[in-house]
C-alpha positions in Angstrom: 192.9 210.4 140.1 190.6 211.8 137.4 187.4 212.9 139.2 185.8 214.5 136.2 185.1 211.4 134.1 183.4 209.3 136.8 181.3 209.7 139.8 183.1 206.8 141.6 186.5 205.4 141.8 188.4 202.8 143.7 190.9 204.2 146.1 194.5 203.1 145.4 196.3 204.9 148.2 195.8 202.4 151.1 198.2 199.5 150.3 196.9 196.9 152.8 193.6 196.3 151.0 192.7 195.3 147.5 191.2 197.7 145.0 187.7 196.4 145.6 187.9 196.9 149.4 187.5 200.7 149.2 185.2 202.7 146.9 185.1 206.5 146.4 181.9 208.2 145.3 181.5 211.8 144.3 177.9 212.9 144.8 175.9 215.4 142.8 176.1 217.9 145.6 179.9 217.8 145.5 180.3 215.7 148.6 182.7 212.8 148.8 181.8 209.4 150.3 184.5 206.8 150.8 183.1 203.3 151.5 185.5 200.8 153.2 184.3 197.2 152.8 185.6 195.0 155.5 185.6 191.4 156.9 184.7 191.3 160.6 187.5 188.8 161.3 190.3 190.2 159.2 193.5 191.9 160.4 193.9 193.2 156.9 190.6 195.0 157.1 191.5 196.4 160.5 194.7 197.9 159.1 192.9 199.2 156.0 190.3 201.0 158.2 193.1 202.7 160.2 195.1 203.7 157.1 192.0 205.0 155.2 190.8 207.3 158.0 194.3 208.6 158.6 194.8 209.3 154.9 191.4 210.8 154.2 190.9 212.9 157.4 187.1 212.9 156.8 184.6 215.3 158.4 182.6 212.3 159.6 183.1 208.6 160.1 180.2 206.2 159.7 180.3 202.7 161.1 178.1 199.6 160.6 177.1 199.6 164.3 174.1 200.4 166.4 174.2 201.7 169.9 174.0 198.3 171.6 176.7 196.7 169.4 179.0 199.8 170.0 178.7 199.3 173.8 179.4 195.6 173.4 182.5 196.3 171.4 183.8 198.9 173.8 182.9 196.7 176.8 183.0 193.1 175.8 182.1 191.9 179.3 179.0 194.1 179.5 176.6 191.5 178.2 177.7 189.1 180.9 175.7 191.2 183.4 172.5 190.6 181.4 169.5 190.1 183.7 167.9 187.0 182.3 164.8 187.6 184.4 164.3 191.0 182.7 165.0 189.5 179.3 162.3 186.8 179.8 159.7 189.2 181.2 160.2 191.4 178.1 159.8 188.3 175.9 163.2 188.9 174.4 164.7 185.5 175.1 164.3 184.3 171.5 166.2 187.4 170.4 169.0 186.6 172.9 169.2 183.0 171.6 169.6 184.2 168.0 172.3 186.7 169.1 174.1 184.0 171.0 174.1 181.6 168.0 175.3 184.4 165.6 177.9 185.6 168.1 179.2 182.0 168.6 179.5 181.6 164.9 181.5 184.8 164.5 183.7 184.0 167.5 184.6 180.6 166.1 185.6 182.0 162.8 187.5 184.8 164.5 189.4 182.2 166.6 190.8 180.7 163.4 192.1 184.1 162.3 193.3 185.4 165.6 191.1 188.5 165.2 188.1 189.3 167.4 184.9 189.8 165.4 184.3 193.6 164.9 187.9 194.6 165.5 187.9 196.8 162.4 184.7 198.6 163.5 186.3 199.2 166.9 189.4 200.5 165.1 187.2 203.0 163.2 185.6 204.2 166.4 189.0 204.5 168.2 190.7 206.4 165.3 187.7 208.7 164.9 187.7 209.5 168.7 191.5 210.0 168.8 191.2 212.5 165.9 188.0 214.1 167.3 186.1 213.2 164.1 182.3 213.0 164.6 181.0 209.4 164.6 177.7 208.2 163.1 176.3 204.8 164.1 174.7 203.9 160.8 173.2 200.4 161.4 169.8 199.5 162.5 169.3 198.1 166.0 170.2 194.4 165.8 167.1 193.5 167.9 164.8 195.1 165.3 166.6 193.3 162.5 166.2 189.9 164.2 162.6 190.5 165.1 161.7 191.8 161.6 163.4 188.7 160.2 161.3 186.4 162.3 158.1 188.4 161.7 158.6 188.5 158.0 159.3 184.7 157.7 156.1 182.7 156.9 155.0 180.4 159.7 155.6 177.3 157.7 159.3 178.3 157.2 160.1 179.3 160.8 161.1 175.7 161.8 163.4 175.4 158.8 165.0 178.8 159.6 165.6 177.7 163.2 167.0 174.4 162.1 169.4 176.2 159.8 170.5 178.6 162.6 171.2 175.8 165.0 172.8 173.6 162.4 175.6 176.2 162.4 176.3 175.4 166.0 177.3 171.8 165.1 179.4 172.8 162.1 183.0 172.4 163.3 184.6 172.6 159.8 187.9 174.4 159.9 188.0 177.5 157.6 190.6 177.3 154.8 192.5 180.3 153.4 190.3 180.2 150.3 187.1 180.2 152.4 188.4 183.1 154.4 188.8 185.1 151.3 185.2 184.3 150.3 184.1 185.4 153.8 186.0 188.7 153.2 183.9 189.3 150.1 180.8 189.3 152.4 181.0 189.6 156.2 181.0 187.1 159.0 177.2 187.3 159.7 176.2 187.6 156.1 178.4 184.6 155.1 176.0 182.4 157.0 172.8 184.2 156.3 173.4 184.7 152.5 172.9 180.9 152.1 169.6 181.2 153.9 168.6 183.9 151.4 168.4 181.3 148.6 165.7 179.4 150.5 164.4 182.3 152.6 164.1 185.4 150.5 162.5 187.1 153.5 165.8 186.7 155.4 167.9 188.3 152.6 165.3 191.1 152.3 165.6 192.0 156.0 169.3 191.2 156.7 170.8 192.5 153.5 168.6 194.6 151.3 166.9 196.6 154.1 170.1 197.2 155.9 171.7 198.4 152.7 168.9 200.9 152.5 169.2 201.9 156.2 173.0 202.2 156.0 172.9 204.2 152.8 170.4 206.6 154.3 172.5 207.2 157.4 175.7 207.6 155.3 174.0 210.0 152.8 172.6 212.1 155.7 175.9 212.2 157.6 177.2 215.8 158.1 180.3 217.1 156.3 181.7 217.2 152.8 183.9 214.1 153.1 182.5 210.9 154.7 184.3 207.6 155.4 181.9 204.8 156.0 183.2 201.5 157.4 180.8 198.7 156.4 180.8 194.9 155.9 182.0 194.0 152.5 178.7 192.3 151.8 177.0 195.7 151.8 179.5 197.5 149.7 178.0 196.9 146.3 174.4 197.5 147.4 175.1 200.8 149.3 177.3 202.1 146.4 174.6 201.4 143.9 172.0 203.2 146.1 174.1 206.3 146.6 175.5 206.5 143.1 172.1 206.2 141.4 170.5 208.4 144.1 167.7 205.8 144.6 164.7 206.8 146.5 164.9 205.2 149.9 162.1 204.1 152.3 162.0 206.1 155.6 164.1 204.7 158.4 160.9 204.4 160.5 159.2 202.2 157.9 162.0 199.6 158.0 162.4 199.8 161.8 158.9 198.8 162.7 158.2 195.2 163.8 155.4 193.9 161.5 152.3 192.9 163.5 151.3 189.3 163.1 148.2 188.6 161.1 145.1 188.5 163.2 143.9 185.3 161.5 146.1 183.1 163.7 144.8 184.7 166.9 141.3 184.2 165.6 142.0 180.6 164.9 143.7 180.1 168.3 140.8 181.6 170.2 138.3 179.7 168.1 140.0 176.4 169.0 140.0 177.5 172.7 136.3 178.3 172.6 135.6 175.1 170.7 137.4 173.0 173.4 135.6 174.7 176.3 132.2 174.5 174.6 132.8 170.8 173.8 133.5 170.0 177.4 130.5 171.9 178.5 128.3 170.1 176.0 129.6 166.7 177.0 128.8 167.7 180.6 125.3 168.7 179.7 124.5 165.5 177.7 126.7 162.9 179.4 127.0 164.3 182.9 129.4 166.4 185.0 131.5 163.3 185.8 132.3 162.8 182.1 133.1 166.5 181.7 135.4 166.3 184.7 137.1 163.3 183.2 137.8 165.2 180.0 139.1 168.2 181.9 141.4 166.0 183.9 142.7 164.4 180.7 143.3 167.8 179.2 145.3 168.9 182.3 147.3 165.6 182.5 148.1 165.4 178.7 149.1 169.0 178.2 150.7 169.4 181.7 152.4 166.0 181.5 153.8 166.8 178.1 155.3 170.1 179.3 156.5 168.4 182.4 158.3 165.7 180.3 159.9 168.4 178.2 161.1 170.3 181.3 162.6 167.1 182.8 164.5 166.6 179.5 165.7 170.2 179.8 167.1 169.4 183.3 164.7 171.8 185.0 164.5 172.5 188.7 161.8 170.4 190.5 159.8 173.6 191.0 160.2 174.4 187.3 158.8 170.9 186.5 155.9 171.6 188.8 155.2 174.9 187.1 155.2 173.2 183.7 152.6 170.7 185.0 150.4 173.5 186.4 150.7 176.2 183.7 150.6 174.1 180.5 146.8 173.4 180.7 146.1 177.1 180.9 148.7 178.3 178.3 147.3 175.5 176.0 144.0 177.5 176.0 145.5 180.8 174.9 147.5 181.8 171.7 149.0 184.7 173.5 151.7 183.0 175.6 153.5 179.6 175.8 154.4 177.5 178.7 158.1 178.1 178.0 157.7 181.7 179.3 156.8 180.4 182.8 159.3 177.5 182.9 162.2 179.7 181.8 161.4 182.4 184.3 161.0 179.9 187.1 164.3 178.3 186.2 166.1 181.6 186.4 164.7 182.3 189.8 165.4 178.8 191.1 168.9 178.4 189.6 170.4 181.8 188.8 173.3 181.6 186.3 176.8 182.1 187.8 179.2 184.7 186.5 181.6 182.1 185.1 178.8 180.5 183.1 178.0 183.8 181.4 181.7 184.1 180.5 181.8 180.7 178.8 178.4 180.9 177.2 179.5 181.6 173.7 181.7 178.5 173.9 179.2 176.3 175.7 176.3 177.0 173.3 177.8 175.1 170.4 178.8 172.0 172.5 175.7 169.9 173.2 177.3 168.1 176.1 177.7 171.5 178.0 174.0 172.6 177.5 172.9 170.8 180.7 176.0 172.0 182.6 175.7 175.7 182.0 172.8 177.3 183.8 172.2 179.8 181.1 171.8 177.2 178.4 169.6 175.2 180.8 167.3 178.2 181.0 167.2 178.2 177.2 166.3 174.5 177.2 163.6 175.1 179.8 162.2 177.7 177.4 162.3 175.5 174.3 161.7 172.0 175.4 158.3 172.1 177.2 156.5 173.5 174.1 156.4 170.6 171.6 155.4 167.9 174.1 152.7 170.2 175.4 151.4 170.7 171.9 151.4 166.9 171.3 149.5 166.5 174.6 147.0 169.2 173.5 146.4 167.3 170.2 145.8 164.0 172.1 143.4 165.8 174.5 141.4 167.3 171.6 141.2 163.9 170.1 139.8 162.5 173.4 137.2 165.3 173.5 136.3 164.5 169.9 135.8 160.8 170.8 133.5 161.8 173.6 131.0 162.9 171.0 
């Protein structure tokens, strides 16, 4: 190859991948970076990764993994020991749900190709370890990526985003060879999220653009004169452009911080709370304690009854249903925490998930008829279902208070 006329070239040596799958960059400081674009459900990609690392004998191998995903790939059963109580207490259940949906999507596509999702990344790790090549985990923590995605999405689009995510659960369309080739041009996760990017630019910004920047920074700063970086094909063009053009990158810390929610919603939430309490007090002052007590009881019954109904629909334990009835009137007065936190936590304690249910979770989550049979998905239902009926009850209760004036 002629290295003097161009800073970058396609690698032609590995025969199992197309020309566009691997890209060689010669940097200004005389380092060589070999980008290997892969599909996460492709045997061809797995073979290409092995051949490229063997042929190049790099000083360092970078992979599109974070520490958590590496452990999951090396020990696929590790996540089955997840303590749901701890997850709920740390308010990470929503992140777990998103991970399960995305993991289920990847697993279903992988089932049609006979290749486990992430096999090519595991291959890169295994080959690097076998040849004693230093390994760099180049991706951002998936929990940070998901939480930044949610935080950066405007409130009025969050329901649409959730709807799009869960719509993928019910999509049972078989993947044709032509569609598999399209997936190879992206990666398994990005093939779904790229579509969201058209409607939700915030999603594309966090899942694609920011990760391009994060990955490029890690790859550029990897030690050694020759680097092989194994990345999803959807990131290949963006990372190559950043490195070739030596673009200025934001610090890793700046794109790893969870944006704080705007204070305006907390202010509005507490204002509504104060208005409700003040209204009941004023009604009591002018119309008597009995009327104030009646409004307070209506508040408790409407909010608690709504949450209780949602928990019954979720198939909650009787104690969980009782907790929904008791806690909803209080959580309805605070913007800090929802009733789903208490119902999900109670459900976990009353009906702890069994080992076999954790093992079948990624299959059960995309079959609605199994949601009420698997104790893990029932915990998720107990987290999600009480909220909306409780909000409806809250609105009705506020209307009753308004009428009292």
